[in-house]
VEXDREN-2710 file (C-alpha; in Angstrom, 1 decimal):
% VEXDREN-2710
k/r/px/py/pz
1/SER/49.1/43.3/197.7
2/ALA/47.6/42.5/201.4
3/PHE/48.2/46.1/202.2
4/GLY/45.8/46.3/204.7
5/ALA/47.6/43.8/207.0
6/LYS/50.8/46.2/206.7
7/ARG/51.9/49.4/208.2
8/CYS/51.9/52.7/206.6
9/PHE/53.4/55.4/208.6
10/GLY/55.3/57.1/205.9
11/MET/52.1/57.3/203.6
12/LYS/49.3/57.2/206.2
13/ARG/48.1/60.9/205.4
14/TRP/47.6/59.8/201.8
15/VAL/45.9/56.2/202.1
16/ASP/43.9/57.3/205.0
17/GLY/42.3/60.6/203.3
18/PRO/41.5/62.8/202.5
19/ALA/44.7/62.8/200.3
20/VAL/44.1/66.5/199.3
21/ARG/43.4/68.8/202.3
22/PRO/40.1/70.7/201.8
23/VAL/41.7/74.1/202.9
24/LEU/44.0/74.1/199.8
25/GLY/42.9/76.8/197.4
26/ASP/42.9/76.5/193.7
27/ASP/45.5/79.2/193.1
28/GLU/47.6/77.8/196.0
29/ILE/47.6/74.3/194.2
30/LYS/48.5/75.7/190.9
31/ARG/51.3/77.9/192.5
32/GLY/52.7/75.1/194.3
33/ILE/52.8/72.6/191.3
34/SER/54.5/75.2/189.2
35/GLY/57.7/74.3/191.0
36/ALA/57.2/70.6/190.8
37/ASN/59.7/68.2/189.2
38/GLU/58.6/66.9/185.8
39/TYR/59.4/63.3/186.4
40/LEU/57.5/63.4/189.8
41/MET/54.5/65.2/188.2
42/GLN/54.2/62.1/185.8
43/MET/54.5/59.7/188.7
44/CYS/51.9/61.4/190.9
45/THR/49.4/62.4/188.1
46/ALA/49.5/58.6/186.6
47/HIS/49.2/57.1/190.3
48/LEU/46.2/59.3/191.3
49/THR/44.4/58.9/188.2
50/GLY/45.3/55.1/187.6
51/ASP/46.0/56.1/184.0
52/SER/49.4/55.2/182.8
53/LYS/49.2/57.7/179.7
54/TRP/50.6/60.4/182.0
55/LEU/53.7/58.7/182.1
56/GLY/54.4/59.6/178.6
57/VAL/53.4/63.3/178.9
58/SER/56.5/65.6/178.5
59/ASP/54.8/68.9/178.0
60/ARG/55.2/70.8/181.3
61/LYS/51.9/72.8/180.9
62/ASP/50.0/69.7/180.4
63/LEU/51.6/68.0/183.4
64/GLU/50.9/70.9/185.6
65/GLN/47.3/71.2/184.4
66/GLY/46.7/67.4/184.7
67/LEU/48.1/67.2/188.4
68/ALA/46.1/70.4/189.5
69/ASN/43.0/68.9/187.8
70/VAL/43.2/65.6/189.8
71/MET/44.1/67.4/193.0
72/LEU/41.0/69.6/192.7
73/GLU/39.0/66.5/192.2
74/TYR/40.4/64.8/195.2
75/ARG/39.8/67.9/197.2
76/ALA/36.2/68.1/196.0
77/THR/35.5/64.2/197.1
78/GLY/37.7/64.1/200.0
79/ARG/38.8/60.6/199.0
80/ALA/42.0/58.8/200.0
81/ALA/44.6/57.9/197.4
82/PRO/45.2/54.2/196.7
83/PRO/48.5/52.4/197.9
84/PRO/50.8/52.2/195.0
85/ASP/50.9/48.4/195.1
86/CYS/47.2/48.4/194.8
87/SER/47.1/50.7/191.9
88/PRO/46.1/48.8/188.6
89/ILE/49.2/50.4/186.9
90/PHE/51.5/49.7/189.6
91/LYS/53.8/47.7/187.1
92/GLU/53.9/50.8/184.8
93/LEU/54.9/53.0/187.7
94/LEU/57.6/50.7/188.6
95/ALA/59.0/50.5/185.2
96/GLN/59.0/54.5/185.1
97/THR/61.1/54.8/188.1
98/SER/64.1/53.6/185.9
99/THR/64.1/57.1/184.5
100/ALA/67.4/59.1/184.7
101/LEU/67.5/61.6/187.2
102/PRO/70.3/63.8/186.2
103/LEU/70.2/66.6/188.6
104/ASP/70.6/64.0/191.4
105/GLY/73.4/62.2/189.4
106/LEU/71.5/59.1/188.8
107/PRO/71.5/57.4/185.2
108/ALA/68.7/55.5/183.8
109/THR/68.6/51.9/185.5
110/THR/69.6/49.0/183.3
111/THR/67.8/46.1/185.1
112/ASP/64.1/45.1/186.3
113/LEU/63.5/45.2/190.0
114/THR/63.4/41.8/191.6
115/ASP/60.6/40.8/194.0
116/SER/62.8/41.2/196.9
117/GLN/63.9/44.7/195.9
118/ILE/60.3/45.7/195.3
119/GLY/59.5/44.3/198.6
120/TYR/62.3/46.2/200.4
121/ILE/61.4/49.6/198.7
122/MET/57.7/49.1/199.2
123/ASP/58.5/48.5/202.9
124/GLU/60.2/52.0/202.7
125/MET/57.3/53.4/201.0
126/ARG/55.1/52.4/203.9
127/GLY/57.6/53.7/206.5
128/PHE/57.8/50.7/208.7
129/PRO/59.7/47.8/207.2
130/ASP/57.6/44.9/208.8
131/GLU/55.6/42.1/207.2
132/ILE/54.0/41.1/210.4
133/GLY/53.7/44.5/212.4
134/GLY/56.3/44.6/215.0
135/ASP/54.1/46.0/217.7
136/PHE/54.3/42.7/219.8
137/ALA/50.4/43.0/220.2
138/ASP/50.6/39.4/221.3
139/LEU/52.3/40.3/224.4
140/SER/50.2/41.7/227.6
141/ALA/50.9/45.0/228.9
142/GLU/52.3/43.4/232.2
143/VAL/54.9/41.4/230.2
144/LYS/55.9/44.6/228.4
145/ALA/56.1/46.6/231.4
146/ASN/58.4/44.1/233.1
147/PHE/60.8/44.4/230.2
148/HIS/63.4/46.9/229.8
149/VAL/65.9/47.7/226.9
150/ALA/69.1/49.8/227.6
151/ILE/70.3/51.8/224.6
152/CYS/73.8/53.5/224.8
153/GLY/74.0/56.2/222.2
154/SER/71.4/58.8/221.0
155/GLY/72.6/59.1/217.3
156/VAL/70.6/58.1/214.3
157/CYS/71.0/54.3/215.0
158/GLY/70.2/54.7/218.8
159/LEU/67.1/56.8/218.1
160/SER/65.8/54.2/215.6
161/VAL/65.8/51.3/218.1
162/ALA/64.2/53.7/220.5
163/LEU/61.7/54.5/218.0
164/ARG/60.9/50.8/217.6
165/CYS/60.6/50.4/221.4
166/GLN/58.3/53.5/221.7
167/ARG/55.9/52.3/218.9
168/ALA/55.7/48.7/220.4
169/GLY/55.1/49.8/224.1
170/ILE/58.4/48.4/225.4
171/PRO/60.2/50.3/228.3
172/TYR/63.6/51.7/227.4
173/THR/66.2/53.9/228.4
174/VAL/68.8/55.7/226.1
175/PHE/72.0/56.9/227.6
176/GLU/74.0/59.8/226.0
177/ARG/77.2/61.0/227.2
178/ASP/77.0/64.2/225.3
179/THR/75.1/67.3/226.2
180/SER/72.4/66.9/223.3
181/LEU/71.2/64.0/221.5
182/GLY/71.9/63.5/217.7
183/GLY/75.4/61.6/217.8
184/THR/77.6/62.8/214.9
185/TRP/75.4/65.7/214.1
186/HIS/75.7/67.2/217.5
187/GLN/79.5/66.7/217.5
188/ASN/80.4/67.7/214.1
189/ARG/79.8/71.4/213.8
190/TYR/82.7/72.5/211.5
191/PRO/82.1/74.9/208.7
192/GLY/80.7/73.3/205.5
193/VAL/79.4/70.0/207.4
194/ARG/76.6/68.6/205.6
195/CYS/75.1/65.3/204.7
196/ASP/76.5/63.8/201.4
197/THR/73.6/61.3/201.1
198/PRO/70.5/63.0/199.6
199/SER/68.0/64.3/202.2
200/ILE/65.2/62.4/200.9
201/THR/67.0/59.1/201.8
202/TYR/68.6/60.5/205.0
203/THR/65.4/60.5/206.7
204/PHE/63.3/58.1/208.7
205/ALA/61.0/56.1/206.5
206/SER/58.3/56.4/209.0
207/ASP/58.9/60.1/209.6
208/PRO/59.3/62.0/206.5
209/ASN/60.4/65.6/206.4
210/PRO/58.8/67.7/203.5
211/ASN/60.6/70.5/204.5
212/TRP/64.0/70.2/203.9
213/LYS/65.7/73.4/202.7
214/TYR/68.5/71.6/200.6
215/TYR/68.4/68.5/198.4
216/PHE/71.8/67.6/200.6
217/ALA/71.0/69.0/204.1
218/HIS/73.4/71.1/206.1
219/GLY/74.5/69.5/209.3
220/ALA/72.2/72.0/211.5
221/GLU/69.3/71.0/209.4
222/VAL/69.8/67.4/210.1
223/LYS/70.3/68.1/213.7
224/GLU/66.8/70.1/213.8
225/TYR/65.1/67.2/212.1
226/ILE/66.4/64.5/214.5
227/ASP/65.4/66.7/217.6
228/ARG/61.9/67.3/216.3
229/MET/61.7/63.5/215.4
230/ALA/62.6/62.5/218.8
231/ALA/60.5/64.9/220.5
232/GLN/57.3/64.2/218.2
233/ASN/57.6/60.4/218.9
234/GLY/57.9/60.7/222.7
235/ILE/61.6/59.6/222.9
236/THR/63.2/62.7/224.3
237/PRO/62.1/62.1/227.8
238/ASN/63.6/58.7/227.8
239/VAL/67.2/60.0/227.0
240/GLN/69.6/60.5/229.9
241/LEU/71.9/63.1/228.8
242/GLU/75.6/63.7/230.0
243/THR/75.5/60.1/231.1
244/THR/78.4/57.9/230.3
245/VAL/78.2/54.1/230.2
246/GLN/81.2/52.6/231.8
247/SER/80.3/48.8/231.4
248/ALA/77.7/46.4/230.5
249/THR/77.9/43.0/232.3
250/TYR/75.9/39.9/231.6
251/ASP/74.6/38.1/234.7
252/GLU/74.2/34.6/233.7
253/ASN/72.0/33.6/236.5
254/ALA/69.4/36.2/236.0
255/GLY/69.5/36.4/232.4
256/MET/70.0/40.2/232.7
257/TRP/72.5/42.9/231.8
258/ASP/73.9/45.1/234.4
259/VAL/74.6/48.6/232.8
260/LYS/76.9/50.8/234.9
261/TYR/76.9/54.3/234.2
262/GLN/78.3/57.6/235.4
263/THR/76.3/61.0/235.5
264/LYS/77.3/64.5/235.1
265/ASP/77.9/65.1/238.8
266/GLY/80.3/62.0/239.0
267/SER/78.0/59.5/240.6
268/VAL/78.0/56.0/239.5
269/SER/74.7/54.0/239.2
270/SER/73.7/50.8/237.5
271/MET/70.5/49.6/235.7
272/ARG/69.2/46.2/235.1
273/ALA/68.0/45.5/231.5
274/ASN/66.8/42.5/229.4
275/VAL/68.5/43.8/226.5
276/TYR/71.4/46.0/226.0
277/VAL/72.0/47.8/222.6
278/ALA/75.5/49.5/222.0
279/ALA/74.6/52.1/219.4
280/VAL/77.7/54.3/219.7
281/GLY/78.1/54.6/216.0
282/GLN/81.5/54.4/214.2
283/LEU/81.7/58.2/213.6
284/THR/82.1/59.3/217.1
285/ILE/85.6/58.9/218.5
286/PRO/88.1/61.0/216.7
287/LYS/91.2/59.2/215.1
288/ILE/94.1/61.8/215.2
289/PRO/97.2/60.2/214.1
290/PRO/100.3/60.3/216.4
291/ILE/102.6/62.7/214.5
292/PRO/106.0/63.8/216.1
293/GLY/106.2/67.5/216.9
294/GLN/102.4/67.7/217.8
295/ASP/103.5/68.9/221.3
296/VAL/105.8/71.7/220.0
297/PHE/103.3/73.1/217.4
298/GLU/102.6/76.7/218.5
299/GLY/99.4/77.5/216.4
300/GLN/96.0/76.2/216.9
301/ALA/95.0/72.6/215.8
302/CYS/91.7/70.5/216.5
303/HIS/90.1/67.4/214.8
304/THR/86.8/68.5/212.7
305/ALA/84.7/66.4/215.2
306/ARG/86.2/68.7/218.2
307/TYR/86.0/71.8/216.1
308/ILE/87.0/75.2/217.8
309/GLN/84.0/77.3/217.4
310/GLY/85.0/80.7/216.2
311/LEU/88.4/79.7/214.7
312/ASP/89.4/82.4/212.4
313/PHE/91.3/81.4/209.0
314/THR/91.4/84.9/207.6
315/GLY/94.9/85.7/206.5
316/LYS/96.2/82.5/207.8
317/ASN/98.3/79.5/206.5
318/VAL/96.2/76.5/207.3
319/ALA/97.2/72.8/207.0
320/VAL/94.4/70.3/206.5
321/VAL/95.3/66.7/207.1
322/GLY/93.0/64.1/205.1
323/THR/91.1/64.1/201.9
324/GLY/87.9/62.4/202.8
325/ALA/84.3/63.7/203.0
326/THR/85.1/65.9/205.8
327/ALA/88.0/67.7/204.3
328/MET/85.9/68.3/201.1
329/GLY/83.5/70.2/203.3
330/ILE/85.7/72.2/205.4
331/CYS/88.3/73.0/202.8
332/ARG/85.8/74.8/200.5
333/GLU/84.9/77.1/203.6
334/ILE/88.8/77.6/204.5
335/GLU/90.0/78.4/200.9
336/PRO/88.5/81.9/200.2
337/LEU/89.6/83.2/203.7
338/ALA/93.2/81.5/204.0
339/LYS/96.4/83.1/202.8
340/HIS/97.4/79.6/201.9
341/LEU/95.7/76.2/202.3
342/THR/97.8/73.0/202.1
343/ILE/96.1/69.7/201.9
344/PHE/97.7/66.4/202.8
345/GLN/96.5/63.4/201.0
346/SER/97.4/59.7/201.9
347/THR/94.9/58.3/199.5
348/PRO/93.1/59.9/196.4
349/GLN/89.3/59.7/196.0
350/TRP/86.8/59.3/193.5
351/TYR/84.4/62.3/193.0
352/VAL/81.0/62.2/191.4
353/ASP/79.3/65.4/190.0
354/ILE/75.7/65.7/191.7
355/PRO/74.2/69.2/190.3
356/ASN/71.6/69.3/193.2
357/HIS/74.3/68.8/195.7
358/LYS/74.5/72.5/197.0
359/LYS/71.1/73.7/195.6
360/PRO/68.3/74.8/198.0
361/ILE/64.9/73.3/197.4
362/THR/62.2/76.0/196.3
363/GLU/59.5/77.0/198.4
364/GLU/57.1/75.7/195.6
365/GLU/58.7/72.4/195.5
366/ARG/58.7/72.2/199.4
367/TRP/54.9/72.8/199.2
368/CYS/54.7/69.7/196.7
369/PHE/56.6/67.5/199.2
370/ARG/54.0/68.8/201.9
371/ASN/50.8/68.7/199.9
372/VAL/51.1/66.6/196.8
373/PRO/50.0/63.1/197.4
374/PHE/53.0/60.6/197.1
375/TYR/55.4/63.3/195.9
376/GLU/57.8/62.7/198.5
377/ARG/57.3/58.9/198.6
378/TRP/58.0/58.5/194.9
379/TYR/61.1/60.6/195.1
380/ARG/62.4/58.5/197.8
381/PHE/61.3/55.4/196.0
382/SER/63.2/56.6/192.9
383/HIS/66.4/57.1/194.8
384/LEU/66.3/53.8/196.4
385/ARG/65.6/52.1/193.1
386/HIS/68.6/53.6/191.5
387/ILE/70.9/52.7/194.3
388/VAL/69.8/49.0/194.3
389/ASP/70.3/48.9/190.6
390/PHE/73.4/50.7/190.3
391/TYR/75.7/49.2/193.2
392/PHE/74.7/45.6/192.1
393/ASP/76.7/45.8/189.2
394/ALA/79.1/48.7/189.7
395/LEU/80.3/47.1/192.9
396/THR/82.0/44.3/190.8
397/ALA/85.6/45.1/189.8
398/GLY/86.4/44.8/186.3
399/SER/82.7/44.8/185.2
400/GLU/81.6/46.8/182.2
401/THR/79.6/49.3/184.5
402/ASN/82.7/49.7/186.8
403/ARG/85.1/50.2/184.0
404/SER/82.8/52.8/182.4
405/LEU/82.4/54.5/185.7
406/GLN/86.1/54.6/186.0
407/GLU/86.5/56.1/182.5
408/THR/84.0/58.8/182.9
409/LEU/85.1/59.9/186.5
410/THR/88.6/60.0/185.3
411/GLU/87.8/62.4/182.4
412/TYR/85.7/64.5/184.7
413/ILE/88.7/65.0/187.2
414/LYS/91.0/65.9/184.2
415/GLU/88.5/68.4/183.0
416/LYS/87.9/70.0/186.4
417/VAL/91.8/70.5/186.9
418/ASN/92.4/71.7/183.4
419/HIS/94.2/68.7/182.4
420/ASP/97.2/69.9/184.8
421/PRO/99.4/66.7/184.6
422/GLU/100.6/67.2/188.1
423/LEU/97.1/67.5/189.7
424/VAL/95.8/64.5/187.4
425/ARG/98.8/62.3/188.6
426/LYS/98.1/63.2/192.3
427/MET/94.2/63.0/192.0
428/VAL/93.3/60.1/189.9
429/PRO/93.1/57.1/192.1
430/PRO/95.0/53.8/191.0
431/HIS/92.0/51.8/192.3
432/PRO/88.4/51.2/190.8
433/PRO/85.6/53.4/191.8
434/ILE/83.6/52.3/194.8
435/CYS/86.0/49.9/196.4
436/THR/86.4/53.2/198.6
437/ARG/83.6/55.4/199.3
438/MET/82.9/57.8/196.5
439/LEU/82.5/61.5/197.6
440/VAL/80.4/64.2/196.1
441/ASP/82.4/66.9/194.3
442/ASN/82.0/70.0/196.4
443/HIS/83.9/72.1/193.9
444/TRP/86.8/70.4/195.1
445/CYS/88.7/69.7/191.9
446/THR/88.3/73.3/190.8
447/MET/89.6/74.5/194.1
448/MET/92.8/72.6/193.6
449/THR/93.4/75.1/190.7
450/GLN/93.5/78.1/192.9
451/ASP/96.8/79.9/193.5
452/ASN/96.4/79.7/197.3
453/VAL/95.8/75.9/197.4
454/THR/98.6/73.2/197.5
455/LEU/97.8/69.3/197.4
456/VAL/100.4/67.3/198.8
457/ASP/100.5/63.6/197.7
458/GLY/102.0/62.2/201.3
459/ARG/101.4/61.6/204.8
460/VAL/102.4/64.3/207.2
461/GLU/105.7/63.2/208.8
462/ALA/106.3/66.0/211.4
463/LEU/105.1/69.2/212.9
464/THR/107.4/71.9/213.9
465/LYS/106.5/75.1/216.0
466/ASP/105.0/76.6/212.9
467/ALA/105.0/74.3/209.9
468/VAL/103.8/70.9/208.7
469/VAL/106.5/68.4/207.1
470/ALA/106.2/65.9/204.7
471/LYS/107.9/63.7/201.7
472/GLY/111.3/63.5/203.7
473/GLY/111.4/67.2/204.4
474/GLU/110.8/68.4/200.7
475/VAL/107.5/69.9/202.0
476/ASN/107.8/72.3/204.8
477/ALA/104.4/74.1/204.8
478/PRO/104.0/77.0/206.9
479/ALA/101.2/76.6/209.2
480/ASP/99.2/78.9/211.7
481/ILE/96.4/76.3/211.9
482/VAL/96.2/72.5/211.6
483/ILE/92.8/70.9/210.9
484/TYR/92.7/66.9/211.4
485/ALA/90.1/65.8/209.0
486/THR/91.3/62.1/209.6
487/GLY/88.0/60.2/210.4
488/PHE/87.2/58.1/213.3
489/GLN/88.0/54.8/215.0
490/SER/85.7/53.1/212.9
491/THR/87.1/49.6/213.1
492/SER/87.0/49.4/216.9
493/PHE/83.2/49.5/216.9
494/CYS/81.8/49.9/220.4
495/LEU/85.1/48.8/222.3
496/PRO/86.7/52.4/222.8
497/ALA/83.5/53.4/224.4
498/MET/82.8/51.0/227.0
499/ASP/83.6/47.5/228.5
500/VAL/81.1/44.8/227.3
501/ILE/81.3/41.3/229.4
502/GLY/79.5/38.4/228.3
503/LYS/79.1/34.9/229.5
504/GLY/82.0/33.5/231.6
505/GLY/83.2/37.1/232.5
506/LYS/84.9/37.3/228.9
507/ASN/85.4/40.7/227.7
508/LEU/84.1/41.6/224.1
509/ALA/87.5/42.9/223.0
510/GLU/89.2/39.5/224.2
511/HIS/86.4/37.7/222.5
512/TRP/87.0/39.4/219.2
513/GLY/90.8/39.5/219.4
514/ASP/91.9/40.9/216.0
515/THR/89.0/39.9/214.0
516/PRO/85.7/41.3/215.1
517/MET/82.8/39.2/213.9
518/ALA/79.1/39.4/214.4
519/TYR/76.0/37.6/212.8
520/LEU/74.4/39.9/210.5
521/GLY/76.7/42.8/211.9
522/ILE/74.4/43.0/215.1
523/THR/74.9/40.2/217.5
524/THR/77.9/37.8/218.5
525/THR/78.2/34.4/220.4
526/ASN/78.2/34.4/224.3
527/PHE/76.7/37.8/224.6
528/PRO/73.0/37.0/224.9
529/ASN/70.6/39.9/224.1
530/PHE/73.4/42.2/223.3
531/PHE/73.1/44.0/220.0
532/MET/75.1/46.3/217.9
533/THR/73.6/48.9/215.6
534/TYR/77.0/49.5/213.9
535/GLY/78.8/46.4/214.2
536/PRO/81.4/44.4/212.0
537/ASN/80.8/44.8/208.2
538/THR/77.9/47.1/208.6
539/ASN/79.5/50.3/207.5
540/VAL/80.3/49.3/204.0
541/SER/82.6/51.8/202.0
542/SER/80.5/51.8/198.9
543/GLY/77.6/53.9/199.8
544/GLY/76.0/56.5/202.0
545/SER/73.3/55.8/204.9
546/ILE/69.7/55.3/204.5
547/ILE/67.4/55.6/207.6
END
């Protein structure tokens, strides 16, 4: 591999050396390794020694001793670690990543990685997915200084664009209507909010976080990471908070975008930009279904993305509308407190069991993420390798993998609800797995067996002053509090947030009509230098997010 010509932000400290910091003492190294994952000890020891024999060592004491010895040797010499694809045993290391990771809910892979898959994951390992650089070094400082990018939205996608501009030396401005950056991780602060994508992959590849406290981070921890990443990379000063973009209009004569925005004090201004990026996300504008009687309900009601802080569920009758990932998070926090919890389900979901889902990462393993060369990188590589292997086959309805998965998940649900026929009828979906987003079982299934929980398999039809009505009046559930876990206006993309006007004065909403379309999900005809980070067909239903 011509590694020297490629970027290596994500593994820079290991390949630039010294790979093992000289301040690490013998006892500290041994104590930290005592909390290491055995599979990752195999990978790191084999990688650092260049000896594939370590991939077959299963005795934990031997692995701990072997990794400690090689780290002590690296510390003594002060040398750097070789990039994975420069290792003489790279092929053996790749083969080992097929190993099952049961605590992460990942079975052994069944196919070899293709060259394109290896290239994709190795770009992730390096931390900056570019073959040719991406710093625009061929452009003069003057050219860059006279170019400006306007970015609407400071969530993960907007910050990703800002990060690329920052590192390329291209001036940019991020407009954020909220009081803080972070997008969905700033807006969603309901009890139980957490990421259902593993922390190891919900991390910017170029900015690893070795200090995650949980394998699946809580929302507040994700927000802290995003804030820190933006500050460390110099992005924060370029973010204009409490500033709402009203419209972006393309000036055909100048080949520029006029971005009109309103600030906190109500004043309206405009900015000229060469490029306009709509990074408003799809999980920002709540979708609350119009239900008769909402105006007469006398209790408290809110959408999870506009959660009323301090809401007290103790001894209350609570109704939750929706059974997606958000409901799965908040219901587990409500149930122990509520007098009764009634959950209204329109579509049953498939759930997967991941033992690490609610487990904290031990201090010893966090030490490994910080100090063992490539420990974090191989963990990320392994997750990505399993994702590209599993989804390729499992996404095919009727495939052996999909049928087997459906049988396994059906039995899992039956077992967790004690084979209660009514719960099985309500909870086992009629559709194959992965055609809708699969959810991580947050003890959801066992919660359904509690005496103070009722699952209603039907949409809410009306609200009265103190109840929620469904199934033609058969269900009249008392309610002091109604929580809408009903998702977002995700299929409208950037349209609810602003007006985008392209060539010929045509509005994007008119241009799309009922069928939004975009090339690669990011750009569309007659809107030059207008890009979307979350456009049509980008938010697939079959997986989580990888930054």
